[in-house]
C-alpha positions, 0 to 999 in steps of 0.5 A, a space after each residue: 479481563 482475569 489476567 494475573 499480573 506477577 512476578 513470574 510468567 506462565 506464558 508457554 514462550 515465556 523464557 522466565 520459570 513460572 513460580 506462580 500462575 500470572 503473566 510477566 509484563 509484556 505477555 500481560 499487556 499483549 493480552 490486554 490489546 488483543 482483548 482491547 482489540 476485540 472488543 473495539 476493533 477499530 483499534 485493530 492493526 493491518 500492514 502498513 506496506 501498501 500505505 508506505 508505498 503509496 506514500 512514497 509514490 506520491 513523494 516520488 511524483 512531487 506531491 509535498 509530505 506537508 500537504 499529504 499530512 494536512 489532507 490525511 488530517 496528520 502532522 508532517 512529523 507522524 506522516 514523515 515517519 511512515 513514509 520513511 517506513 518507521 511503521 510496520 503497522 497502520 489501522 483500517 482508517 488510516 490505510 483507507 485514507 491514504 488510499 483514497 488519496 492515492 486513487 485521488 493524486 496517483 495521476 498528478 504531477 504538480 509543478 515547481 522547484 518545491 516539487 522537483 526537490 522531493 522527486 530528487 528527494 524520492 530517487 535518493 531514497 530509492 522511492 519509485 512512482 505509482 506505475 512502478 508497481 503491478 500489485 502495490 500491496 503485495 509484489 515483493 519489489 517493483 516490476 521490471 520493465 527496462 529490459 526488452 524482454 519485460 517490455 515485450 511481455 508488457 506488450 504482448 498483455 496489452 494487445 491480448 486486453 486490446 484484442 479481448 476488449 475489441 471482441 466485446 468481452 467484458 473487464 471483469 471476464 478478462 481479468 478473470 481469464 487473464 488471472 490479473 487485477 484491474 490496478 495491474 492492468 490499468 498500470 500496464 496500460 499507463 506504462 505504455 500511454 495507452 489510456 484508451 485500454 486503462 480507462 475501462 479498468 480504471 471505471 472497474 476500479 471506481 465501481 468497486 
């Protein structure tokens, strides 16, 4: 790599005085990781926000962490650390695996006392289910649907979507017109028990 490891550091943000050409241990490691990630793209990481929220949502539904870990090829300890937000970065492969599992299980609510215990755990931790988010990857907070004003707004959006569908507009064009994503409309429809509206947008996501 031609990066000299020296007792002094000439990195512009390092507080140590530069007595000779080289990098301190911290900046040397950072440079090494950056070069490694450039050569080995699969080692790159991405923000873990959406991954953590999806796992928390599945636990909020009652899914067991041990079962989720097994299906993801992880140890339960590693998955528990991820669910509890101990990691702010994940690999793209981990993100994609969790996303695929979430799409498979987010409509499944397991039955049994052990699953009830998991749901109570999620409530204590402030974890919310899949339908609490409009955009699970980017929303700063869960969507608020408890107030009458927000409920009315959601109903109006669904009325507009229903009218456009009845008029023969394609789901893709509806998303463009309303400046929304397929996931946000599908989840909004599910909140109000309108699977007839959610179905075309579920199909659009599956075909993406």
